[in-house]
N, C-alpha and C positions, 0 to 999 in steps of 0.2 A: 636777415639772411641774404637778401638780394644785394645789399650793400657790401656784405662780407665777400660774397662770391665775386662781385665786380672789383673789389679791392685786390683780391687774390689774382684775378685775371690781369689786372693792371700791373701788379708787381711782377708777375711771371713774364708777361709780354715785354715789360720794360727791360728786365734783365736780359732776355733773349735778344731784344733789339739792340741794346747797348753792346752786347758781346759780339754782335756782327757789325754794327755800324762803326765802332771805333777802329777796328782793324781795317775795315773797308775804306774808311775815310783816309787813314794813313796810306793805304795802298793807292788810292786815287791821286793823292798829292805826289807820291813817289813816281807814279807812272807819268803824270803831267810834267814833272821835272826832267825825267829821263828823255821824254819825247822832245822837250825844248833843247836839251843839251845835244841830243843826236842831230837835231835839225841845225844847230849852230856849228857843229863840227864839219858838216858837209861843205859849206862855202869855204871854210878855211882850208880844207883838204884840196878843194878844187883850184885854189889859187897857187898851190905849191908848184905844179908843172909850168904854170904861166910865168912864175918868177924865174924859173931856170932858163926861159927863153928870152925874156926881156925884163928890164927894170925901168923902162920909160914910164914916168908917172902918168902921162896921158893914156898910154895903152893900159896901164894897170887900172886906172879909174874906169875906163870903158869896159874892161873885163869885169870889174866889181859891179858895175851897173847891170850887167846881164845875169847876175846870179840871184837866186832866191834867198830871202832872209839875209841880205847883205847890208841892211840899213845901218847896222852897228859894226860893220867890218872895217878894220884898219890894217895898214901894212907899214911896218917899220923897216925902211931901207938903211943900209950902212951909210953913215955920214950924211944923212939928209932928214928933213922933217917927215913925220909920219903922214901917210895918205889916209885921210879919214879922221874921224874923232876917236881918240884913244882914251880908254878907261883903265888901262893896266898900270899898276904902280911901277915905278922905275926899277925897284929891286927885282920884281918878277921878270921884267924885260931883260934885265942884265943876266939873271939866272938862266933864262931860256937861251940867250945868245951864247953864254959861256958854256953851259952844259949841253946845249943842242938837244934839249929834251922837251917834249910836249908837256904843257902845264895847264891844268884845269882846276879851278877852285873858286870859292865865293870871294867876293871882294868887299871891303868895308863900304858901308853905305847902301848895301843891298845889291843883289844881282850876281851873275856868274860870268866868269871870263875864261876864254880858251886861247892859249898861245901855241902856235905851231911854227917852230924854227925851220927855215929853208936854207940850205947851204948853196951859196952862189959861187961862180968861178973866182979864182984867186983866194979861195978859202974864206970868203966873206959870208956873213950870216944875216939873213933877213928874217923877220918875225911877222907872221900873219896873226892878227888878233881879231877875235869875234866876241862881242859882249852881249849877254842876254840879260835884259832887265828883270827885276823881281816880278813884275806884272806878267811877263811871258812865262816865267817858271811856274806860276800858279794859274795860268789861263785855263778856264773851264772847271777849276776845282770848286769854286763857290756854287756854280750851277749844279754840279754833281752832288755836292753836299746838300743843297736845297732839295733836290729830288729825293735823296735818301731820307732827309728829315720828314718831308711830306709823306713819304711812304710809311715811315715808322709811326707817325702820328695817326695815319689812316689805319695801320695795323692795330695800334693801341685802342682806337675808338671802336674798331670792328670787334676786337676781342672782348671789350667791356660790354658792348651791346649784346653779343652772343651770350656772355656769361649772365647778363641781366635777364635775357629771355629765358635761359635755362633756369635761373634762380626764380623767375616769376612762376614758372610751372611748379617748381618744388614748393614755393611759398603758398601758392594758390591751393595746391593739394593739401598741404599741412594745415592751412587755415580752415579749409572745409572739414577736414577730419576733426580738428579741435572744436569747431563750432558744433558739429554733429554730436561730439561727445558731451559738450555742455548742454545741448538741448535734450539729449538722452538722460543726462543727470537731472534735468528739470522735470522729467517725467513723461516727455513726449516719446512714447515707445514706437511710434511710426516713423521716426526720423531714420534716414538712410543716406549714404554718400555715394557719389558716382566715382568709382576708382579712376584715378588719373595721375599723371606725373611719372616719375621714375618707377621702375618695376617694384622696388621695395615699398614705396608708398601705395602703389596699386594693390600690392599684397596686403598691406595694412588696411586699406579700404575694404577689400573683400572680407578680411577677418572681422572688421568692425561690423559689417552688415550681417555676417553669420552670427556674431555674438548677440546683436540686437534681436535677430530672429529667434535665437535660442532663449533669450531672456523673456521675450513676449510669450513664447510657447510655455515655458516653465511657470510664469505667472498666471497664464490662463488655466493651466492644469491645476495650480494651487487654488485659484479662486473657485474653479468648478468643484474641487474636492471640498472646500468649505461649504459650498452650496449643497452638495450632496449630504454632508454630515449634518448640516442644519435641517435638511429636509427630513432626516430620520427622527428629529424631535417632534414632528407632527403627530406621530403615533401616540406617545404618552400624553400629548396635549388633548388629543381626541378622547383618551380615557378620562382625563380630568373633566372635560365637558360632560361626559356621560355621568361621572360621579356627582357633579353639581346638580344635574337634572334629577338624580335620585334623592338628593338632599331635600328637595321640595323648596317651596317659596319661604325664604327667611332672610333677614338682613345679612346673616353670615354667609349664606349661599350666594347672595347677590354680590358681596364683596369678593368672594372667591371667583365667581364667574367674571367679574370685572378684571381681576388680576390675571386670570387665564387669558382673557381677550387681549389685554395689554401685552402679555408675553407672546401671544401668537402674532400680534402686529409687529413686535420687535423681530421675531423670527422671520417673518415675511420680508422685513427690511434687510435682514442679513442675506437672504437668498437673492433678493433683487439686486442688492449692491454687489454681491459676488459675481453675478452673471452679467453685469453691465460692462461695456467696453472699458478697457484699462485707461485711466486718465490720472491726472495729478491736480488735485484741488488745492485751495489755500492751506488747509491743515496739513496736507502732504508736504507742501513746500516748507511749512514751518517745522515739520519734523526733520526734514533734510537739513535745514539751516541750523537747527539746534544740535544736530549730530547725535540725537538719541535714538534708540531702537524703537521699532513699532511696538506699541503695547498690545497685549492680548486681553482685552477687557472682558470681564465676566461679572455677573451679578447685577443688581439694580443700580449700583453706583457708576457703572461704565458699560452701557449697552454697546453692542458691536457696531451699530449704525454710526456711532460717533467717530469711529476710526476708519470708516470706509472712505474711498476716494470720491470726489465729487467733481462736477463740471464747473470750470471757472466761470464767474459771473453770477452765481447764486447769491441771493440775499433774502433776508427775512426781517420781520419785526421782532426784535429780541424780547420786548416787553410782553407781547402776546404769547410767545413760546414759553417764557418763564412763568406766566400766569397759569397756563395749562399744566405745566409740569408741577407747579406748586399745588395745584388741585389734586394731582395724582398722589403726591406725597402727603397731602393733608389727611387722606384716608388712613394711611399707616400711622401718622402722628396721633390721630384720635385713638387708635387701638392701643398705642403706648402711652397715652395720657400726656402727650407733649403739647406745649403751647407753641403755635406757629403764627407768626405775624408776616403779612405781605404788604409791601409798600412799593408801588410802581409809578414812575413819572407819567404824566399825561402826554407829554410831547412825543413826537415820532422817534423811535429807537431803532431805525433801520441800520443793519450792519451787513457787511459783505461775507456772510457765512450762511450755510444751509440751515434749515430748520433742525435737522438731526444733530448738527454740531452744537448749536446752542442748547438743545435738550440734553446732550451728553454732558455739557459743562454743569448744568443745574443738577443732573442726576449724580454726577461725580461729587459735587460739593455737599449736597443734602445727604447723599448716601453715606458719606464719611461721617456726618453728624450722627446718623442712626447707628453706624457700625462702632464708633469709638466713644459714644457717650451713653450714659445709662438711660433707661426708660424714665420718662417724665422730664427730661432735660429740654428746656425751651430753646427755640431757635427762631431766627428772623431772616427774611429775604427782602432785599431792597434793590430797586433799580432807579438810578439817577441819570439825568441827561445833562451833559455840558455842551459847549459850543462845538467841540471836536470829537467827543467820545460818549460812549454809553458805559456806565459803571454799575457792575453787579456786586452786591455785598451779601455774603451769607455768614451770619453770626450765630453763636450758640452760647449756652450758659455752662458748658462743660469745663473740663480741666485745661483746655487750650493745647497748643502745640509747643512742646519744650524747645525745639530747635527749628525755627521756620526756614532758615537757609538750607539746612540739610533736607528738610521735607521737599523744598522746591527743587533741590539738586537731584533727588532720586527720581528714577523713571523706570527702573528695571525690577524693583522689589515688588513682590506680590503679597507681602505680609504687613504693609504699612500704607500710609496715605500717599506714598510716592506715585503710584500708578494713576490714581484719579487726578492728582494735581498735575501730572504730566499731560494728561488730556486737556486740562484747563489751560495750562501754559501754552500748548501748541495752538489751541483755538485763539487765545489772546494774541499770540505772536503773528498769526495769520492775518490779523487786521492791524498790526502795528501797535498792539496794546501790551499791557504788563499784568503781572500777578503779584500781589503783596499780601503778606500774612502779618497780622498784628493782634493785639489784645482787644477783645470786643467789649462794648459797654455792658453786655450781659455777664461778663466775667470770663468767658471762654475765648475761643479762637474767632478771629474775624478775617475772612478771606475776601480780598478786594480784587476783582477782575475788571480790567478796563479794555473795552473793545473800541477800535477806531470806528467812528461814525461813517456811514456810507458816503461816498463822495458827493452824490447828488444832494443828499440831505444837508451835508456840511456847508454846501455853497448857498443853500436857500436862506432867506431872511429869518432870523431867529427872534422869537418873541419870548416874553417872560415865562418861565416854566411854572406850571401849577402841579400840585400833587393830586392824583386822582383818588378820591375817596379817603384820603388820609391813611391812617392805619386801621386795619380791620382784622378780625379773627377769621381764619379759614379752617 
């Protein structure tokens, strides 16, 4: 924009300067010529009275020497040689004598000549000639033109500098507003701008700040509402606790109590997350980059803590988190007579995601196995470690997924695997990983999730990987 404004100022100033300079230059040349001609006519007119008194060459030379601007003055007497140097063509002299009229015109070779006839006694005619060289006709013109050109250049430079300064203010204000909009889109709700520049951009800055304030206010109200609604669920949870106490000590009551405790922990995570300061974590950025709407997780396959915002820089050991979540699902697997195999690499599996995000991925994948396969269907969980990534595989012996591409593309449906897989996809994208669906060795679906290894771990020296405990039943 600065370059465009400077170009416009240069073009406009150039046109204005040229519209004045060209006529002014012509006028200066014309004035210089007229002044030179007027100055040349005066000595010729002064010699006319002297010729009426005397035609003596010596007297005439003495009179010519006393006149100003008489260096090119010449007198043509009848029947004698001219006094001084003549530059007039013979035909012009003859015309002036015969017609007895003053003649002034340019002569070939450059310059201007003035012929003034003087009638002497006995009807004789003398001619006074004054020649003005071309250099005298344009004396001072070059200097005047130089001054005008310098002034025009100064005017052009000044206009460009002024336009550039004005453009710099506009560009600076526009860049600040654009940068603030980008930062706000990244999730930094505390960003604001300092209104500056032209009045229109200042108004835009004030409007941007008001919009950001209103967004923060609305999001805070929404999160507080979520926390309040979640808090209401504590009453039925308390009733469940009392019911399990009345059930007495039994394996079934113990499992119910454990499930209620897990549900209460998840509920507390929702309240805590809803009341934390608004921020944008890796999964939030992955959601924005993917262009998909925020899910509304429900049920064991998509706990609400997986979709919450988190503080950038969180990391966890994916293998340990997956081991704990597999233990949770093993209880339900035993009740449904499902065979569950766990295989976790022994090497460090640190990823740049929070504990809750990894847990959400495992719950989404295993929860889909429980939801969409029959009781007794076996499944397996495996964690591998490569030089740059951590790979999680959840396989089952069910019917599989007919259209893997469509399943990965969905994210808004609440009646299929699309919602859980959307949580998985966002978590993988947040670390630069991918999600792939294929046919499992067990015969059903195999969901392979790749997480980018944490930077510190990826840079460390890698040793040969070992499997911890091989495969075991849980």
